C-alpha positions in Angstrom: 2.7 -81.9 -35.2 5.5 -80.3 -37.2 8.3 -78.3 -35.7 9.0 -75.9 -38.6 7.8 -72.4 -37.5 5.5 -70.4 -39.7 5.0 -73.1 -42.4 1.2 -73.3 -43.0 -0.4 -76.0 -44.9 -3.9 -76.1 -46.6 -5.7 -77.3 -43.4 -4.0 -74.5 -41.3 -5.4 -71.9 -43.9 -8.8 -73.5 -43.7 -8.8 -73.4 -40.0 -7.7 -69.7 -40.0 -10.3 -68.8 -42.5 -13.0 -70.6 -40.5 -12.1 -68.9 -37.2 -10.9 -65.4 -38.2 -14.3 -63.8 -37.8 -14.7 -65.5 -34.4 -15.7 -68.9 -33.2 -19.4 -70.0 -33.6 -21.5 -69.2 -30.5 -22.4 -72.7 -29.7 -21.6 -75.0 -26.8 -19.0 -76.9 -28.8 -17.5 -74.4 -31.3 -14.5 -76.5 -32.2 -16.8 -79.3 -33.3 -18.4 -76.9 -35.8 -15.1 -75.7 -37.1 -13.8 -79.2 -37.4 -17.0 -80.1 -39.5 -16.5 -77.1 -41.7 -12.8 -77.9 -42.5 -13.4 -81.7 -42.6 -10.9 -82.6 -39.9 -11.0 -84.2 -36.5 -11.8 -81.8 -33.7 -8.7 -82.7 -31.7 -6.6 -81.9 -34.9 -8.2 -78.5 -35.1 -7.4 -77.8 -31.4 -3.8 -79.0 -31.8 -3.2 -76.9 -34.9 -4.8 -73.8 -33.3 -2.6 -74.3 -30.2 0.5 -74.8 -32.4 -0.3 -71.6 -34.4 -0.7 -69.7 -31.2 2.5 -71.0 -29.7 4.4 -70.1 -33.0 2.9 -66.5 -33.0 1.1 -67.1 -36.2 -2.1 -66.3 -34.4 -1.8 -64.0 -31.2 -4.7 -65.4 -29.1 -8.0 -67.2 -29.0 -10.3 -65.2 -26.8 -13.7 -63.5 -26.3 -14.1 -60.0 -27.8 -17.2 -58.6 -26.1 -19.4 -55.9 -27.6 -19.4 -53.5 -24.6 -22.3 -51.6 -25.9 -24.5 -54.7 -26.2 -23.7 -55.5 -22.6 -24.8 -52.0 -21.5 -21.3 -50.7 -21.0 -21.4 -47.5 -22.9 -18.9 -45.2 -21.0 -15.6 -46.2 -22.6 -12.7 -44.1 -21.6 -9.0 -44.2 -22.6 -7.2 -43.0 -19.6 -4.0 -41.3 -20.4 -1.2 -40.7 -17.9 2.1 -38.8 -17.6 4.3 -41.4 -15.9 7.9 -41.2 -15.0 9.9 -42.8 -17.8 12.0 -44.9 -15.4 8.9 -46.4 -13.9 6.6 -46.9 -17.0 7.3 -50.6 -17.5 6.7 -51.6 -13.9 3.7 -49.4 -13.4 2.3 -50.2 -16.8 2.3 -53.9 -15.9 0.5 -53.2 -12.6 -2.1 -51.1 -14.3 -2.6 -53.7 -17.1 -3.2 -56.3 -14.4 -6.2 -54.4 -13.0 -9.4 -56.4 -13.7 -11.2 -53.3 -15.1 -8.4 -52.4 -17.6 -9.1 -54.1 -20.9 -5.7 -53.0 -22.5 -2.7 -50.9 -21.4 0.3 -49.8 -23.3 2.9 -47.1 -23.4 3.5 -44.6 -26.2 6.0 -41.7 -26.7 5.0 -38.2 -25.5 4.7 -35.4 -28.1 5.6 -32.4 -26.1 4.6 -29.7 -25.7 1.2 -30.7 -26.9 0.8 -34.3 -25.6 2.4 -35.1 -22.2 1.0 -38.6 -21.8 2.9 -41.8 -22.2 0.8 -44.5 -20.6 -2.7 -45.5 -21.9 -5.3 -47.6 -20.1 -8.7 -48.4 -21.5 -11.4 -48.4 -18.8 -15.1 -49.3 -19.3 -18.2 -48.6 -17.3 -21.9 -48.2 -17.5 -21.6 -44.4 -16.7 -18.8 -41.9 -16.8 -18.8 -41.7 -13.0 -17.9 -45.4 -13.0 -15.0 -44.8 -15.3 -13.8 -41.9 -13.2 -13.9 -44.0 -10.0 -11.7 -46.6 -11.8 -9.4 -43.9 -13.0 -9.0 -42.8 -9.4 -7.9 -46.3 -8.5 -5.2 -46.1 -11.2 -4.2 -42.7 -9.9 -3.7 -44.2 -6.5 -1.6 -47.0 -7.9 0.6 -44.6 -9.8 1.0 -42.2 -7.0 3.6 -39.5 -7.4 5.1 -41.3 -10.4 2.3 -39.7 -12.5 1.9 -35.9 -12.5 -1.2 -35.6 -14.7 -3.9 -37.5 -16.5 -7.0 -37.2 -18.6 -9.8 -39.5 -19.8 -10.7 -39.6 -23.5 -14.2 -40.9 -24.0 -15.3 -42.9 -27.1 -18.0 -41.2 -29.1 -18.6 -44.0 -31.6 -17.8 -47.6 -32.3 -15.1 -48.4 -34.8 -15.1 -51.8 -36.4 -11.7 -53.5 -35.6 -10.4 -56.4 -37.5 -7.1 -57.9 -38.0 -5.5 -59.4 -41.0 -7.8 -61.7 -43.0 -6.6 -64.5 -45.3 -8.5 -66.6 -47.7 -8.4 -70.4 -47.4 
């Protein structure tokens, strides 16, 4: 494979176009993509790996529909965490199996005191609150307050799309 970063050719663009809405839900999804772009399956895998390693695509992963799985209590837990501990504690919170994503953002005082955000999912709000209690224990005295902001509707999320 080539060594020049960020230099896409026609086959790369075809692979991106064929996969940007998700991989086919079949036992051998890369076979289907390879057939669609008229390339050997190992070439498709190699190029996707290269594009991921170069940062052209961020990741290849599953994006579940929580609602279809019966997980309808989705809460963004927000925390006021000591600034000198936010990186360390944010990593620990992000490693919890029930946290789908975790990140820090600046506070906007006096209205918004929170600087750590961790998305938690559950079948019921009580489940989300139990998981938030685990986060509270992990953060300990480094966090002085928190809240949970529950989703009220599904927003369609998509990244950048390119044409082949």
